[in-house]
PyMOL Python script that loads the backbone (N, CA, C, O; Angstrom):
from pymol import cmd

cmd.read_pdbstr("""\
ATOM      1  N   VAL A   1     111.527 117.028 103.168  1.00  0.00           N
ATOM      2  CA  VAL A   1     110.134 117.372 103.433  1.00  0.00           C
ATOM      3  C   VAL A   1     110.043 118.878 103.602  1.00  0.00           C
ATOM      4  O   VAL A   1     110.777 119.474 104.390  1.00  0.00           O
ATOM      5  N   HIS A   2     109.146 119.474 102.863  1.00  0.00           N
ATOM      6  CA  HIS A   2     109.040 120.925 102.874  1.00  0.00           C
ATOM      7  C   HIS A   2     107.806 121.441 103.585  1.00  0.00           C
ATOM      8  O   HIS A   2     107.788 122.589 104.028  1.00  0.00           O
ATOM      9  N   ASP A   3     106.778 120.624 103.705  1.00  0.00           N
ATOM     10  CA  ASP A   3     105.534 121.134 104.248  1.00  0.00           C
ATOM     11  C   ASP A   3     105.012 120.300 105.413  1.00  0.00           C
ATOM     12  O   ASP A   3     103.813 120.031 105.491  1.00  0.00           O
ATOM     13  N   ALA A   4     105.895 119.889 106.316  1.00  0.00           N
ATOM     14  CA  ALA A   4     105.491 119.112 107.486  1.00  0.00           C
ATOM     15  C   ALA A   4     104.739 120.005 108.463  1.00  0.00           C
ATOM     16  O   ALA A   4     105.057 121.184 108.621  1.00  0.00           O
ATOM     17  N   VAL A   5     103.736 119.425 109.115  1.00  0.00           N
ATOM     18  CA  VAL A   5     102.922 120.144 110.082  1.00  0.00           C
ATOM     19  C   VAL A   5     102.984 119.389 111.401  1.00  0.00           C
ATOM     20  O   VAL A   5     102.821 118.169 111.428  1.00  0.00           O
ATOM     21  N   VAL A   6     103.221 120.107 112.495  1.00  0.00           N
ATOM     22  CA  VAL A   6     103.253 119.505 113.820  1.00  0.00           C
ATOM     23  C   VAL A   6     102.148 120.129 114.651  1.00  0.00           C
ATOM     24  O   VAL A   6     102.036 121.353 114.719  1.00  0.00           O
ATOM     25  N   GLU A   7     101.331 119.297 115.284  1.00  0.00           N
ATOM     26  CA  GLU A   7     100.257 119.756 116.159  1.00  0.00           C
ATOM     27  C   GLU A   7     100.231 118.881 117.396  1.00  0.00           C
ATOM     28  O   GLU A   7     100.579 117.701 117.343  1.00  0.00           O
ATOM     29  N   VAL A   8      99.816 119.467 118.510  1.00  0.00           N
ATOM     30  CA  VAL A   8      99.572 118.699 119.723  1.00  0.00           C
ATOM     31  C   VAL A   8      98.083 118.819 120.011  1.00  0.00           C
ATOM     32  O   VAL A   8      97.565 119.922 120.189  1.00  0.00           O
ATOM     33  N   VAL A   9      97.396 117.678 120.056  1.00  0.00           N
ATOM     34  CA  VAL A   9      95.949 117.669 120.219  1.00  0.00           C
ATOM     35  C   VAL A   9      95.595 116.622 121.266  1.00  0.00           C
ATOM     36  O   VAL A   9      96.163 115.529 121.265  1.00  0.00           O
ATOM     37  N   GLU A  10      94.670 116.941 122.152  1.00  0.00           N
ATOM     38  CA  GLU A  10      94.218 115.988 123.163  1.00  0.00           C
ATOM     39  C   GLU A  10      92.943 115.303 122.695  1.00  0.00           C
ATOM     40  O   GLU A  10      92.126 115.899 121.994  1.00  0.00           O
ATOM     41  N   GLY A  11      92.781 114.042 123.091  1.00  0.00           N
ATOM     42  CA  GLY A  11      91.569 113.305 122.762  1.00  0.00           C
ATOM     43  C   GLY A  11      91.884 111.873 122.394  1.00  0.00           C
ATOM     44  O   GLY A  11      93.015 111.410 122.543  1.00  0.00           O
ATOM     45  N   ASP A  12      90.873 111.180 121.914  1.00  0.00           N
ATOM     46  CA  ASP A  12      91.017 109.794 121.492  1.00  0.00           C
ATOM     47  C   ASP A  12      91.856 109.765 120.220  1.00  0.00           C
ATOM     48  O   ASP A  12      91.479 110.355 119.207  1.00  0.00           O
ATOM     49  N   ALA A  13      92.987 109.081 120.275  1.00  0.00           N
ATOM     50  CA  ALA A  13      93.937 109.072 119.155  1.00  0.00           C
ATOM     51  C   ALA A  13      93.291 108.613 117.855  1.00  0.00           C
ATOM     52  O   ALA A  13      93.621 109.119 116.782  1.00  0.00           O
ATOM     53  N   ARG A  14      92.369 107.654 117.946  1.00  0.00           N
ATOM     54  CA  ARG A  14      91.713 107.151 116.733  1.00  0.00           C
ATOM     55  C   ARG A  14      91.008 108.275 115.990  1.00  0.00           C
ATOM     56  O   ARG A  14      91.181 108.436 114.782  1.00  0.00           O
ATOM     57  N   ASN A  15      90.220 109.042 116.711  1.00  0.00           N
ATOM     58  CA  ASN A  15      89.463 110.126 116.082  1.00  0.00           C
ATOM     59  C   ASN A  15      90.357 111.289 115.692  1.00  0.00           C
ATOM     60  O   ASN A  15      90.179 111.884 114.629  1.00  0.00           O
ATOM     61  N   ILE A  16      91.318 111.616 116.548  1.00  0.00           N
ATOM     62  CA  ILE A  16      92.220 112.746 116.273  1.00  0.00           C
ATOM     63  C   ILE A  16      92.996 112.506 114.981  1.00  0.00           C
ATOM     64  O   ILE A  16      93.108 113.403 114.146  1.00  0.00           O
ATOM     65  N   LEU A  17      93.533 111.297 114.817  1.00  0.00           N
ATOM     66  CA  LEU A  17      94.325 110.994 113.631  1.00  0.00           C
ATOM     67  C   LEU A  17      93.475 111.015 112.359  1.00  0.00           C
ATOM     68  O   LEU A  17      93.887 111.579 111.345  1.00  0.00           O
ATOM     69  N   CYS A  18      92.308 110.412 112.410  1.00  0.00           N
ATOM     70  CA  CYS A  18      91.440 110.393 111.226  1.00  0.00           C
ATOM     71  C   CYS A  18      90.948 111.802 110.891  1.00  0.00           C
ATOM     72  O   CYS A  18      90.825 112.150 109.716  1.00  0.00           O
ATOM     73  N   ASP A  19      90.667 112.610 111.907  1.00  0.00           N
ATOM     74  CA  ASP A  19      90.266 114.004 111.670  1.00  0.00           C
ATOM     75  C   ASP A  19      91.414 114.805 111.051  1.00  0.00           C
ATOM     76  O   ASP A  19      91.188 115.643 110.178  1.00  0.00           O
ATOM     77  N   ALA A  20      92.638 114.549 111.501  1.00  0.00           N
ATOM     78  CA  ALA A  20      93.805 115.265 110.968  1.00  0.00           C
ATOM     79  C   ALA A  20      94.031 114.930 109.497  1.00  0.00           C
ATOM     80  O   ALA A  20      94.435 115.790 108.715  1.00  0.00           O
ATOM     81  N   VAL A  21      93.770 113.681 109.122  1.00  0.00           N
ATOM     82  CA  VAL A  21      93.884 113.283 107.713  1.00  0.00           C
ATOM     83  C   VAL A  21      92.954 114.142 106.860  1.00  0.00           C
ATOM     84  O   VAL A  21      93.347 114.644 105.807  1.00  0.00           O
ATOM     85  N   GLU A  22      91.721 114.302 107.327  1.00  0.00           N
ATOM     86  CA  GLU A  22      90.743 115.108 106.590  1.00  0.00           C
ATOM     87  C   GLU A  22      91.148 116.580 106.570  1.00  0.00           C
ATOM     88  O   GLU A  22      91.115 117.227 105.523  1.00  0.00           O
ATOM     89  N   LYS A  23      91.528 117.099 107.729  1.00  0.00           N
ATOM     90  CA  LYS A  23      91.863 118.517 107.867  1.00  0.00           C
ATOM     91  C   LYS A  23      93.030 118.919 106.961  1.00  0.00           C
ATOM     92  O   LYS A  23      93.003 119.984 106.344  1.00  0.00           O
ATOM     93  N   HIS A  24      94.037 118.075 106.887  1.00  0.00           N
ATOM     94  CA  HIS A  24      95.256 118.408 106.152  1.00  0.00           C
ATOM     95  C   HIS A  24      95.316 117.773 104.764  1.00  0.00           C
ATOM     96  O   HIS A  24      96.320 117.903 104.064  1.00  0.00           O
ATOM     97  N   HIS A  25      94.236 117.080 104.362  1.00  0.00           N
ATOM     98  CA  HIS A  25      94.174 116.424 103.055  1.00  0.00           C
ATOM     99  C   HIS A  25      95.399 115.524 102.850  1.00  0.00           C
ATOM    100  O   HIS A  25      96.032 115.544 101.795  1.00  0.00           O
ATOM    101  N   ALA A  26      95.718 114.737 103.883  1.00  0.00           N
ATOM    102  CA  ALA A  26      96.897 113.870 103.858  1.00  0.00           C
ATOM    103  C   ALA A  26      96.728 112.754 102.833  1.00  0.00           C
ATOM    104  O   ALA A  26      95.627 112.244 102.630  1.00  0.00           O
ATOM    105  N   SER A  27      97.815 112.389 102.200  1.00  0.00           N
ATOM    106  CA  SER A  27      97.787 111.280 101.249  1.00  0.00           C
ATOM    107  C   SER A  27      98.261 109.982 101.898  1.00  0.00           C
ATOM    108  O   SER A  27      98.031 108.899 101.360  1.00  0.00           O
ATOM    109  N   ILE A  28      98.926 110.087 103.061  1.00  0.00           N
ATOM    110  CA  ILE A  28      99.368 108.901 103.800  1.00  0.00           C
ATOM    111  C   ILE A  28      99.395 109.222 105.288  1.00  0.00           C
ATOM    112  O   ILE A  28      99.721 110.338 105.693  1.00  0.00           O
ATOM    113  N   LEU A  29      99.048 108.220 106.097  1.00  0.00           N
ATOM    114  CA  LEU A  29      99.118 108.308 107.554  1.00  0.00           C
ATOM    115  C   LEU A  29     100.019 107.174 108.019  1.00  0.00           C
ATOM    116  O   LEU A  29      99.769 106.012 107.697  1.00  0.00           O
ATOM    117  N   VAL A  30     101.055 107.498 108.766  1.00  0.00           N
ATOM    118  CA  VAL A  30     101.973 106.486 109.288  1.00  0.00           C
ATOM    119  C   VAL A  30     101.758 106.391 110.790  1.00  0.00           C
ATOM    120  O   VAL A  30     101.903 107.381 111.506  1.00  0.00           O
ATOM    121  N   VAL A  31     101.410 105.196 111.270  1.00  0.00           N
ATOM    122  CA  VAL A  31     101.164 104.976 112.696  1.00  0.00           C
ATOM    123  C   VAL A  31     101.990 103.793 113.172  1.00  0.00           C
ATOM    124  O   VAL A  31     102.299 102.884 112.403  1.00  0.00           O
ATOM    125  N   GLY A  32     102.340 103.819 114.442  1.00  0.00           N
ATOM    126  CA  GLY A  32     103.086 102.719 115.037  1.00  0.00           C
ATOM    127  C   GLY A  32     102.149 101.683 115.616  1.00  0.00           C
ATOM    128  O   GLY A  32     100.965 101.948 115.821  1.00  0.00           O
ATOM    129  N   SER A  33     102.677 100.513 115.877  1.00  0.00           N
ATOM    130  CA  SER A  33     101.914  99.428 116.478  1.00  0.00           C
ATOM    131  C   SER A  33     102.684  98.907 117.687  1.00  0.00           C
ATOM    132  O   SER A  33     103.885  98.647 117.609  1.00  0.00           O
ATOM    133  N   HIS A  34     101.972  98.760 118.808  1.00  0.00           N
ATOM    134  CA  HIS A  34     102.598  98.229 120.020  1.00  0.00           C
ATOM    135  C   HIS A  34     102.836  96.727 119.920  1.00  0.00           C
ATOM    136  O   HIS A  34     103.701  96.186 120.608  1.00  0.00           O
ATOM    137  N   GLY A  35     102.076  96.057 119.070  1.00  0.00           N
ATOM    138  CA  GLY A  35     102.222  94.610 118.939  1.00  0.00           C
ATOM    139  C   GLY A  35     101.567  93.855 120.080  1.00  0.00           C
ATOM    140  O   GLY A  35     102.027  92.779 120.461  1.00  0.00           O
ATOM    141  N   TYR A  36     100.482  94.420 120.636  1.00  0.00           N
ATOM    142  CA  TYR A  36      99.755  93.748 121.713  1.00  0.00           C
ATOM    143  C   TYR A  36      99.144  92.447 121.212  1.00  0.00           C
ATOM    144  O   TYR A  36      98.897  92.283 120.018  1.00  0.00           O
ATOM    145  N   GLY A  37      98.905  91.530 122.136  1.00  0.00           N
ATOM    146  CA  GLY A  37      98.228  90.285 121.803  1.00  0.00           C
ATOM    147  C   GLY A  37      96.745  90.517 121.596  1.00  0.00           C
ATOM    148  O   GLY A  37      96.248  91.625 121.794  1.00  0.00           O
ATOM    149  N   ALA A  38      96.042  89.474 121.199  1.00  0.00           N
ATOM    150  CA  ALA A  38      94.626  89.583 120.845  1.00  0.00           C
ATOM    151  C   ALA A  38      93.761  90.033 122.016  1.00  0.00           C
ATOM    152  O   ALA A  38      92.839  90.825 121.824  1.00  0.00           O
ATOM    153  N   ILE A  39      94.033  89.551 123.216  1.00  0.00           N
ATOM    154  CA  ILE A  39      93.202  89.898 124.376  1.00  0.00           C
ATOM    155  C   ILE A  39      93.378  91.361 124.751  1.00  0.00           C
ATOM    156  O   ILE A  39      92.392  92.075 124.936  1.00  0.00           O
ATOM    157  N   LYS A  40      94.609  91.813 124.864  1.00  0.00           N
ATOM    158  CA  LYS A  40      94.861  93.207 125.219  1.00  0.00           C
ATOM    159  C   LYS A  40      94.317  94.143 124.131  1.00  0.00           C
ATOM    160  O   LYS A  40      93.766  95.202 124.434  1.00  0.00           O
ATOM    161  N   ARG A  41      94.474  93.749 122.880  1.00  0.00           N
ATOM    162  CA  ARG A  41      93.983  94.557 121.760  1.00  0.00           C
ATOM    163  C   ARG A  41      92.455  94.646 121.799  1.00  0.00           C
ATOM    164  O   ARG A  41      91.887  95.695 121.495  1.00  0.00           O
ATOM    165  N   ALA A  42      91.786  93.540 122.174  1.00  0.00           N
ATOM    166  CA  ALA A  42      90.327  93.528 122.249  1.00  0.00           C
ATOM    167  C   ALA A  42      89.830  94.450 123.363  1.00  0.00           C
ATOM    168  O   ALA A  42      88.801  95.109 123.214  1.00  0.00           O
ATOM    169  N   VAL A  43      90.552  94.495 124.463  1.00  0.00           N
ATOM    170  CA  VAL A  43      90.155  95.342 125.600  1.00  0.00           C
ATOM    171  C   VAL A  43      90.472  96.807 125.323  1.00  0.00           C
ATOM    172  O   VAL A  43      89.628  97.675 125.543  1.00  0.00           O
ATOM    173  N   LEU A  44      91.674  97.087 124.845  1.00  0.00           N
ATOM    174  CA  LEU A  44      92.118  98.467 124.645  1.00  0.00           C
ATOM    175  C   LEU A  44      91.699  99.044 123.293  1.00  0.00           C
ATOM    176  O   LEU A  44      91.590 100.261 123.140  1.00  0.00           O
ATOM    177  N   GLY A  45      91.470  98.187 122.336  1.00  0.00           N
ATOM    178  CA  GLY A  45      91.222  98.659 120.973  1.00  0.00           C
ATOM    179  C   GLY A  45      92.551  98.940 120.302  1.00  0.00           C
ATOM    180  O   GLY A  45      93.565  99.118 120.978  1.00  0.00           O
ATOM    181  N   SER A  46      92.556  98.979 119.000  1.00  0.00           N
ATOM    182  CA  SER A  46      93.787  99.206 118.255  1.00  0.00           C
ATOM    183  C   SER A  46      93.649 100.482 117.441  1.00  0.00           C
ATOM    184  O   SER A  46      92.813 100.571 116.541  1.00  0.00           O
ATOM    185  N   VAL A  47      94.472 101.462 117.762  1.00  0.00           N
ATOM    186  CA  VAL A  47      94.458 102.722 117.025  1.00  0.00           C
ATOM    187  C   VAL A  47      94.828 102.472 115.571  1.00  0.00           C
ATOM    188  O   VAL A  47      94.176 102.990 114.664  1.00  0.00           O
ATOM    189  N   SER A  48      95.876 101.677 115.344  1.00  0.00           N
ATOM    190  CA  SER A  48      96.319 101.432 113.977  1.00  0.00           C
ATOM    191  C   SER A  48      95.242 100.707 113.169  1.00  0.00           C
ATOM    192  O   SER A  48      95.026 101.031 112.002  1.00  0.00           O
ATOM    193  N   ASP A  49      94.571  99.739 113.773  1.00  0.00           N
ATOM    194  CA  ASP A  49      93.507  99.010 113.077  1.00  0.00           C
ATOM    195  C   ASP A  49      92.340  99.950 112.752  1.00  0.00           C
ATOM    196  O   ASP A  49      91.799  99.905 111.647  1.00  0.00           O
ATOM    197  N   TYR A  50      91.961 100.782 113.692  1.00  0.00           N
ATOM    198  CA  TYR A  50      90.874 101.735 113.471  1.00  0.00           C
ATOM    199  C   TYR A  50      91.222 102.666 112.308  1.00  0.00           C
ATOM    200  O   TYR A  50      90.407 102.880 111.410  1.00  0.00           O
ATOM    201  N   CYS A  51      92.426 103.211 112.331  1.00  0.00           N
ATOM    202  CA  CYS A  51      92.842 104.135 111.275  1.00  0.00           C
ATOM    203  C   CYS A  51      92.894 103.447 109.924  1.00  0.00           C
ATOM    204  O   CYS A  51      92.518 104.033 108.909  1.00  0.00           O
ATOM    205  N   ALA A  52      93.361 102.201 109.908  1.00  0.00           N
ATOM    206  CA  ALA A  52      93.441 101.461 108.651  1.00  0.00           C
ATOM    207  C   ALA A  52      92.062 101.300 108.010  1.00  0.00           C
ATOM    208  O   ALA A  52      91.943 101.256 106.785  1.00  0.00           O
ATOM    209  N   HIS A  53      91.027 101.213 108.839  1.00  0.00           N
ATOM    210  CA  HIS A  53      89.673 101.012 108.326  1.00  0.00           C
ATOM    211  C   HIS A  53      88.876 102.304 108.148  1.00  0.00           C
ATOM    212  O   HIS A  53      87.881 102.310 107.424  1.00  0.00           O
ATOM    213  N   HIS A  54      89.290 103.395 108.790  1.00  0.00           N
ATOM    214  CA  HIS A  54      88.474 104.607 108.760  1.00  0.00           C
ATOM    215  C   HIS A  54      89.136 105.832 108.134  1.00  0.00           C
ATOM    216  O   HIS A  54      88.432 106.749 107.710  1.00  0.00           O
ATOM    217  N   ALA A  55      90.452 105.875 108.064  1.00  0.00           N
ATOM    218  CA  ALA A  55      91.128 107.039 107.472  1.00  0.00           C
ATOM    219  C   ALA A  55      90.923 107.025 105.962  1.00  0.00           C
ATOM    220  O   ALA A  55      90.967 105.970 105.330  1.00  0.00           O
ATOM    221  N   HIS A  56      90.702 108.191 105.398  1.00  0.00           N
ATOM    222  CA  HIS A  56      90.469 108.306 103.951  1.00  0.00           C
ATOM    223  C   HIS A  56      91.770 108.570 103.201  1.00  0.00           C
ATOM    224  O   HIS A  56      91.863 109.489 102.387  1.00  0.00           O
ATOM    225  N   CYS A  57      92.775 107.742 103.495  1.00  0.00           N
ATOM    226  CA  CYS A  57      94.050 107.821 102.799  1.00  0.00           C
ATOM    227  C   CYS A  57      94.770 106.490 103.009  1.00  0.00           C
ATOM    228  O   CYS A  57      94.266 105.607 103.703  1.00  0.00           O
ATOM    229  N   THR A  58      95.931 106.356 102.416  1.00  0.00           N
ATOM    230  CA  THR A  58      96.760 105.175 102.638  1.00  0.00           C
ATOM    231  C   THR A  58      97.267 105.200 104.079  1.00  0.00           C
ATOM    232  O   THR A  58      97.670 106.253 104.574  1.00  0.00           O
ATOM    233  N   VAL A  59      97.249 104.053 104.755  1.00  0.00           N
ATOM    234  CA  VAL A  59      97.746 103.953 106.130  1.00  0.00           C
ATOM    235  C   VAL A  59      98.896 102.958 106.153  1.00  0.00           C
ATOM    236  O   VAL A  59      98.745 101.815 105.720  1.00  0.00           O
ATOM    237  N   MET A  60     100.056 103.396 106.663  1.00  0.00           N
ATOM    238  CA  MET A  60     101.212 102.525 106.826  1.00  0.00           C
ATOM    239  C   MET A  60     101.368 102.245 108.317  1.00  0.00           C
ATOM    240  O   MET A  60     101.514 103.171 109.115  1.00  0.00           O
ATOM    241  N   ILE A  61     101.338 100.968 108.690  1.00  0.00           N
ATOM    242  CA  ILE A  61     101.495 100.576 110.092  1.00  0.00           C
ATOM    243  C   ILE A  61     102.916 100.062 110.273  1.00  0.00           C
ATOM    244  O   ILE A  61     103.337  99.112 109.614  1.00  0.00           O
ATOM    245  N   VAL A  62     103.643 100.704 111.175  1.00  0.00           N
ATOM    246  CA  VAL A  62     105.044 100.382 111.418  1.00  0.00           C
ATOM    247  C   VAL A  62     105.139  99.621 112.737  1.00  0.00           C
ATOM    248  O   VAL A  62     104.688 100.103 113.776  1.00  0.00           O
ATOM    249  N   LYS A  63     105.723  98.444 112.686  1.00  0.00           N
ATOM    250  CA  LYS A  63     105.877  97.636 113.894  1.00  0.00           C
ATOM    251  C   LYS A  63     107.308  97.749 114.415  1.00  0.00           C
ATOM    252  O   LYS A  63     108.252  97.937 113.646  1.00  0.00           O
ATOM    253  N   ARG A  64     107.448  97.633 115.721  1.00  0.00           N
ATOM    254  CA  ARG A  64     108.771  97.645 116.352  1.00  0.00           C
ATOM    255  C   ARG A  64     109.519  96.378 115.940  1.00  0.00           C
ATOM    256  O   ARG A  64     108.942  95.290 115.936  1.00  0.00           O
ATOM    257  N   PRO A  65     110.804  96.516 115.592  1.00  0.00           N
ATOM    258  CA  PRO A  65     111.580  95.327 115.220  1.00  0.00           C
ATOM    259  C   PRO A  65     111.695  94.359 116.401  1.00  0.00           C
ATOM    260  O   PRO A  65     111.778  94.779 117.555  1.00  0.00           O
ATOM    261  N   LYS A  66     111.699  93.091 116.102  1.00  0.00           N
ATOM    262  CA  LYS A  66     111.861  92.079 117.148  1.00  0.00           C
ATOM    263  C   LYS A  66     113.268  92.158 117.697  1.00  0.00           C
ATOM    264  O   LYS A  66     114.228  92.305 116.942  1.00  0.00           O
ATOM    265  N   THR A  67     113.394  92.059 119.026  1.00  0.00           N
ATOM    266  CA  THR A  67     114.712  92.120 119.653  1.00  0.00           C
ATOM    267  C   THR A  67     115.229  90.697 119.867  1.00  0.00           C
ATOM    268  O   THR A  67     114.457  89.773 120.122  1.00  0.00           O
ATOM    269  N   LYS A  68     116.533  90.545 119.760  1.00  0.00           N
ATOM    270  CA  LYS A  68     117.161  89.252 120.002  1.00  0.00           C
ATOM    271  C   LYS A  68     117.513  89.161 121.473  1.00  0.00           C
ATOM    272  O   LYS A  68     118.016  90.118 122.061  1.00  0.00           O
ATOM    273  N   HIS A  69     117.250  88.015 122.062  1.00  0.00           N
ATOM    274  CA  HIS A  69     117.520  87.836 123.503  1.00  0.00           C
ATOM    275  C   HIS A  69     118.894  87.270 123.708  1.00  0.00           C
ATOM    276  O   HIS A  69     119.307  87.049 124.846  1.00  0.00           O
TER     277      HIS A  69
END
""", "prot")
cmd.dss("prot")
cmd.show_as("cartoon", "prot")
cmd.util.cbc("prot")
cmd.orient("prot")
């Protein structure tokens, strides 16, 4: 990678990430997923879901691998 950009920005992650896509003309946005259940996701909202529907680029959602007990 030759042209990576690192920024620290405060605010609502949903808006910050979608704004950064526009600002940097990104072709892909990679976001993580906590894997919350439906109730917690409904209360807190899902950053990855918001970005998938509002970012003007491809969005890759990366989930944490399941751990073996």
